[in-house]
C-alpha positions in Angstrom: 1.3 10.4 -6.3 0.8 6.6 -6.6 1.3 5.3 -10.1 0.0 2.1 -11.7 3.4 0.5 -11.4 3.2 1.0 -7.6 -0.2 -0.7 -7.6 1.0 -3.6 -9.7 4.0 -4.0 -7.4 1.9 -4.1 -4.3 -0.5 -6.7 -5.8 2.5 -8.9 -7.0 4.1 -8.7 -3.6 0.9 -9.8 -1.9 0.6 -12.7 -4.4 4.1 -13.7 -3.4 3.2 -13.6 0.3 0.1 -15.7 -0.4 2.1 -18.3 -2.4 4.7 -18.5 0.3 2.1 -18.9 3.0 0.3 -21.7 1.1 3.6 -23.4 0.3 4.5 -23.3 4.0 1.2 -25.1 4.8 -0.3 -22.2 6.7 -3.9 -22.9 5.5 -5.0 -25.1 8.4 -8.4 -26.1 6.9 -9.7 -26.8 3.4 -12.0 -23.8 3.7 -9.1 -21.5 4.6 -7.1 -22.9 1.7 -10.0 -22.2 -0.7 -10.4 -18.7 0.6 -6.7 -17.9 0.3 -6.5 -19.3 -3.2 -9.6 -17.3 -4.1 -7.8 -14.1 -2.9 -4.8 -15.0 -5.0 -6.9 -15.6 -8.1 -8.8 -12.3 -7.5 -5.5 -10.5 -7.4 -4.5 -12.2 -10.7 -7.8 -11.1 -12.3 -7.0 -7.5 -11.3 -3.5 -7.7 -12.8 -4.9 -9.2 -16.0 -7.5 -6.4 -16.2 -4.8 -3.7 -15.7 -2.6 -5.4 -18.3 -5.4 -5.5 -20.8 -6.2 -1.8 -20.3 -2.5 -0.8 -20.6 -2.2 -2.9 -23.8 -5.4 -1.2 -25.3 -4.1 2.2 -24.4 -0.7 1.4 -26.0 -2.4 0.1 -29.1 -4.5 3.3 -29.3 -1.5 5.5 -28.9 0.4 3.6 -31.6 -2.4 4.2 -34.1 -1.6 7.9 -34.2 
């Protein structure tokens, strides 16, 4: 079974690959650069949403 930690790990690994690729200058056009940065930011939004949901769940569990 795939856990949330596995999903987070995959997303962070992909972000690292994207950052390395951008740092290496692999975006040959401005449009490609914008697309790749958009993908990176989309991944970050997903991580932020997961983090928020986990924090809310933890807060709810700590209430009891």
